[in-house]
C-alpha positions as CSV (number, residue, x, y, z in Angstrom):
1,M,37.1,100.7,81.0
2,R,39.7,99.6,78.4
3,K,41.4,103.0,78.8
4,T,41.5,102.6,82.6
5,L,43.1,99.1,82.3
6,K,45.6,100.3,79.8
7,R,46.6,103.1,82.3
8,I,46.9,100.7,85.1
9,F,49.0,98.2,83.0
10,Y,51.3,101.0,81.8
11,A,51.8,102.3,85.3
12,A,52.6,98.8,86.5
13,F,55.0,98.3,83.6
14,L,56.8,101.6,84.5
15,L,57.1,100.5,88.2
16,F,58.5,97.1,87.1
17,V,61.0,98.8,84.9
18,A,62.1,101.3,87.5
19,G,62.3,98.5,90.2
20,Y,64.3,96.3,87.8
21,A,66.8,99.3,87.2
22,V,67.2,99.9,90.9
23,W,67.8,96.3,91.6
24,G,70.3,96.0,88.8
25,Y,72.1,99.0,90.1
26,T,72.3,97.6,93.6
27,L,73.5,94.3,92.3
28,T,76.3,96.0,90.3
29,K,77.3,98.2,93.2
30,T,77.4,95.3,95.6
31,S,79.3,93.2,93.1
32,S,81.8,96.0,92.4
33,T,82.4,96.5,96.2
34,A,82.9,92.8,96.7
35,D,85.6,92.9,94.0
36,L,87.7,95.3,96.0
37,E,90.7,94.1,98.0
38,T,90.5,95.3,101.6
39,V,93.4,97.0,103.1
40,T,93.2,97.6,106.9
41,I,95.1,100.5,108.4
42,G,95.7,101.3,112.1
43,Y,95.8,104.9,113.1
44,Q,95.6,107.3,116.2
45,A,93.4,110.3,116.7
46,G,94.9,113.4,115.1
47,D,97.6,111.7,113.2
48,P,98.2,112.0,109.4
49,L,96.1,109.0,108.7
50,S,93.4,110.5,110.8
51,I,93.5,113.5,108.5
52,S,93.3,111.3,105.4
53,K,90.4,109.5,106.9
54,A,88.5,112.7,107.6
55,R,89.2,114.2,104.3
56,G,88.2,111.2,102.4
57,Q,90.3,111.5,99.3
58,L,92.8,108.6,100.1
59,V,89.8,106.2,100.3
60,K,88.4,107.4,97.0
61,K,91.7,107.2,95.2
62,M,92.4,103.7,96.5
63,K,88.9,102.5,95.5
64,A,89.7,103.7,92.0
65,K,92.8,101.4,92.1
66,G,90.8,98.4,93.3
67,Y,91.2,98.7,97.1
68,R,88.7,99.2,100.0
69,V,90.4,100.9,102.8
70,V,89.3,100.2,106.4
71,F,90.5,102.4,109.2
72,K,90.9,101.1,112.8
73,E,91.6,103.5,115.5
74,F,94.0,102.7,118.4
75,Q,95.0,104.7,121.5
76,N,98.7,104.3,120.9
77,G,101.3,102.7,118.8
78,A,102.0,99.8,121.1
79,A,98.4,98.6,120.7
80,E,98.8,98.9,116.9
81,M,101.9,96.8,117.0
82,E,100.1,94.1,118.9
83,A,97.3,94.2,116.3
84,M,99.8,93.9,113.5
85,S,101.5,91.0,115.1
86,S,98.2,89.1,115.3
87,G,97.4,90.0,111.7
88,T,94.4,92.3,112.5
89,I,95.8,95.2,110.4
90,D,98.0,95.5,107.3
91,Y,99.5,98.9,108.1
92,A,100.0,101.0,111.2
93,R,100.8,104.7,111.6
94,V,102.8,104.9,114.7
95,G,105.4,107.0,116.4
96,D,109.1,106.3,116.5
97,T,109.3,104.1,119.5
98,P,106.8,101.2,119.0
99,P,108.7,99.8,116.0
100,V,111.8,99.5,118.2
101,T,110.2,97.6,121.0
102,A,108.2,95.5,118.7
103,A,111.2,94.5,116.6
104,A,113.2,93.7,119.8
105,G,110.2,91.5,120.9
106,G,110.4,89.5,117.7
107,T,107.5,91.1,115.7
108,K,108.0,90.9,111.9
109,L,107.8,94.4,110.6
110,T,108.9,96.8,107.9
111,I,109.1,100.5,108.2
112,V,107.8,101.5,104.7
113,A,107.6,105.3,105.0
114,A,108.2,108.2,107.3
115,G,106.4,111.4,108.2
116,S,107.2,114.7,109.7
117,S,108.4,115.3,113.3
118,K,106.0,116.0,116.1
119,K,108.7,117.4,118.4
120,N,107.0,120.7,119.3
121,G,103.8,118.9,120.3
122,S,105.4,116.0,122.2
123,G,106.8,116.4,125.8
124,L,106.3,116.5,129.5
125,V,103.3,118.6,130.7
126,V,102.9,119.9,134.3
127,K,100.2,122.1,135.9
128,K,100.9,125.8,135.8
129,A,100.5,125.9,139.5
130,S,103.0,123.1,140.0
131,S,106.3,123.6,142.0
132,I,108.1,122.0,139.1
133,K,109.8,124.7,137.1
134,T,112.9,122.9,135.6
135,I,113.6,119.4,134.7
136,K,115.8,119.1,137.8
137,D,112.7,119.5,139.9
138,L,111.4,116.2,138.5
139,K,113.2,114.3,141.2
140,G,110.7,112.3,143.4
141,K,107.8,113.4,141.3
142,K,105.1,111.0,139.7
143,I,105.4,110.9,135.9
144,A,102.7,109.3,133.8
145,Y,103.7,107.7,130.5
146,T,102.8,104.7,128.4
147,S,105.3,102.0,128.0
148,N,106.5,101.0,124.4
149,T,105.5,104.4,123.1
150,S,107.4,107.6,122.4
151,S,106.4,109.0,125.7
152,Q,108.6,106.4,127.4
153,Y,111.5,107.4,125.3
154,M,110.8,111.0,126.0
155,V,110.9,110.4,129.7
156,L,114.3,108.6,129.4
157,K,115.7,111.4,127.3
158,V,114.6,114.1,129.8
159,L,115.9,112.3,132.8
160,K,119.2,111.8,131.1
161,K,119.5,115.5,130.3
162,A,118.5,116.3,133.9
163,G,121.2,114.0,135.3
164,L,118.6,111.8,136.9
165,S,117.7,108.1,136.6
166,T,114.4,106.2,136.6
167,K,115.1,105.5,140.3
168,D,114.9,109.2,141.1
169,V,111.3,109.5,140.0
170,K,108.1,107.6,140.3
171,L,107.1,106.2,136.9
172,M,103.5,105.5,136.3
173,D,102.9,103.3,133.3
174,M,99.3,104.2,132.3
175,S,97.1,104.3,129.3
176,Q,96.5,107.7,127.8
177,S,92.9,107.8,129.0
178,S,93.8,106.9,132.5
179,A,96.8,109.3,132.5
180,A,94.5,112.1,131.3
181,V,92.2,111.6,134.3
182,A,95.1,111.3,136.7
183,F,96.6,114.5,135.5
184,A,93.3,116.5,135.5
185,K,92.7,115.3,139.1
186,G,96.3,115.9,140.2
187,K,97.1,112.3,140.9
188,V,100.3,112.6,138.9
189,D,102.6,115.5,138.7
190,V,103.8,115.2,135.2
191,W,102.2,113.7,132.0
192,A,104.5,112.6,129.1
193,N,102.4,112.5,125.8
194,W,102.0,113.9,122.4
195,D,99.3,116.1,120.5
196,P,96.4,116.3,120.6
197,S,96.6,115.2,124.2
198,T,99.4,117.7,125.1
199,A,97.5,120.5,123.6
200,Q,94.3,119.4,125.5
201,A,96.3,119.2,128.7
202,E,97.7,122.8,128.2
203,L,94.4,124.4,127.3
204,Q,91.8,122.5,129.3
205,Y,93.8,121.1,132.3
206,K,95.7,124.3,133.1
207,G,99.1,122.8,132.0
208,Y,102.1,123.9,130.2
209,M,104.9,122.1,128.4
210,L,107.9,121.8,130.8
211,V,110.0,120.3,128.1
212,S,109.3,119.4,124.5
213,G,110.9,117.1,122.1
214,S,112.7,119.9,120.4
215,D,114.5,120.6,123.8
216,V,115.9,117.0,124.0
217,G,116.2,115.8,120.5
218,V,113.1,113.6,120.5
219,N,111.3,114.0,117.0
220,N,108.5,111.5,117.6
221,R,108.4,111.1,113.9
222,D,105.4,109.6,112.1
223,L,106.1,106.1,110.6
224,L,104.1,103.8,108.4
225,I,104.7,100.2,109.3
226,S,103.6,96.9,107.8
227,G,104.3,93.2,108.5
228,N,104.0,90.4,105.9
229,Y,101.5,92.4,103.8
230,A,103.9,95.1,102.5
231,G,106.3,92.5,101.2
232,N,103.6,91.1,98.9
233,H,101.9,94.4,98.1
234,E,104.5,96.9,97.2
235,D,102.1,98.6,94.8
236,V,99.7,99.2,97.7
237,T,102.5,100.7,99.7
238,D,103.5,103.0,96.9
239,L,99.9,104.1,96.5
240,L,99.4,104.8,100.1
241,V,102.6,106.9,100.5
242,E,101.7,108.9,97.4
243,Y,98.1,109.6,98.6
244,L,99.3,110.3,102.1
245,A,101.8,112.8,100.7
246,D,99.0,114.5,98.7
247,D,96.8,114.8,101.9
248,M,99.7,116.3,103.9
249,D,100.4,118.9,101.1
250,W,96.7,119.8,101.4
251,A,96.9,120.1,105.2
252,N,99.8,122.5,105.0
253,T,98.0,124.7,102.5
254,H,94.5,124.6,104.0
255,K,95.1,124.9,107.7
256,S,91.9,126.7,108.4
257,K,89.8,124.0,106.8
258,L,92.0,121.4,108.4
259,I,91.3,122.8,111.9
260,T,87.6,122.9,111.3
261,M,87.6,119.4,109.9
262,M,89.7,117.8,112.7
263,A,87.9,119.6,115.4
264,K,84.7,118.0,114.2
265,D,86.2,114.6,113.7
266,L,88.1,114.5,116.9
267,K,85.3,116.2,118.9
268,L,87.7,118.7,120.3
269,S,87.6,122.5,120.6
270,K,89.0,124.5,117.7
271,K,91.5,126.0,120.1
272,V,93.0,122.6,121.0
273,V,93.2,121.5,117.4
274,S,94.6,124.9,116.2
275,K,97.4,124.6,118.8
276,Q,98.3,121.1,117.5
277,V,98.1,122.1,113.9
278,N,100.0,125.3,114.1
279,R,103.1,123.9,115.8
280,R,103.9,121.4,113.1
281,T,104.4,120.9,109.4
282,F,102.9,117.9,107.7
283,W,104.8,115.6,105.4
284,F,105.0,112.0,104.2
285,G,107.5,110.2,102.1
286,K,110.2,107.4,102.0
287,M,112.5,106.5,104.9
288,T,116.0,108.1,104.8
289,T,119.3,107.2,106.5
290,A,118.8,110.0,108.9
291,Y,115.4,108.7,110.0
292,T,116.9,105.3,110.3
293,A,119.6,106.8,112.5
294,E,117.0,108.3,114.8
295,E,115.4,104.8,115.2
296,Q,118.7,103.3,116.0
297,S,119.3,106.0,118.7
298,I,116.0,105.0,120.3
299,A,117.0,101.3,120.2
300,D,120.4,102.0,121.7
301,L,118.9,104.0,124.7
302,L,116.2,101.5,125.4
303,Y,118.7,98.6,125.4
304,E,121.0,100.7,127.6
305,Q,118.2,101.3,130.1
306,G,117.1,97.6,130.1
307,I,113.7,98.4,128.5
308,I,114.5,96.0,125.6
309,K,116.5,92.9,126.3
310,K,117.8,92.5,122.7
311,Q,120.0,94.9,120.9
312,V,118.5,95.4,117.3
313,T,119.8,97.0,114.2
314,M,116.9,99.1,112.9
315,A,118.3,99.3,109.3
316,D,117.2,95.6,109.1
317,F,113.6,96.6,109.5
318,V,113.6,99.4,106.9
319,A,112.1,98.8,103.4
320,K,114.9,98.6,100.9
């Protein structure tokens, strides 16, 4: 009887010790997580931060430095700029046009870093069966785009090259999701957008790129933007740029793994992702005078066309 009681007592003691250890570990883990400073970053599907999010290394490295990274997905850069203006996000990965329209609208922002060009994957897509064969044929046609994004700038540049004005076409300001449906159903003749949407339109909606950014000097460059946060957290900015650059180096040297990873993350076919990946080189680093000049060119054209009502000097919005 005594032996039985001893065994029961010993077993209960071991359970208590094990339970206490688990409780202590959970408490420590919760406490350490609570000590991390949260950094919220806006991104879009398929962009460099989408790659970093899927790969997971940036989050791990930032955690080791005392930061918890939270990603928030947006459909376009215009929506990200609104979120930044309201203080919902600390950083935003956007194309080259949203910072211009936001700056002209009075939003406090700082361009803290730049990425590579998406010129080969950005442009105007039409159906293969369409009568539109050259940019001159755009006259009178319905063109879907999204205001305050690079697609709007793309349309303006293409029309200018074709010798047409916005009055010569029927511009349809639509969200990307609405434009995708409209293009697939033939409700619009042309869709101005960027990868992975353009790749999807080409491969799944029987489309082809009538004109790309490389044809009209539109780089649609990746930019990392911040508002008040960056000015008070230069260390965070430096870490993000460093770790983003590491992820971009990995993306360039592991394209097969990147395609598999992004196809799963984006829930797209490998063919669509492969087309997107293989027509660009990934890079991330500091802003340069050349990239600032690109932004100024956008600002000048948007002001000329009356899209923005205030002429802005984009160098004033670049981190020093």
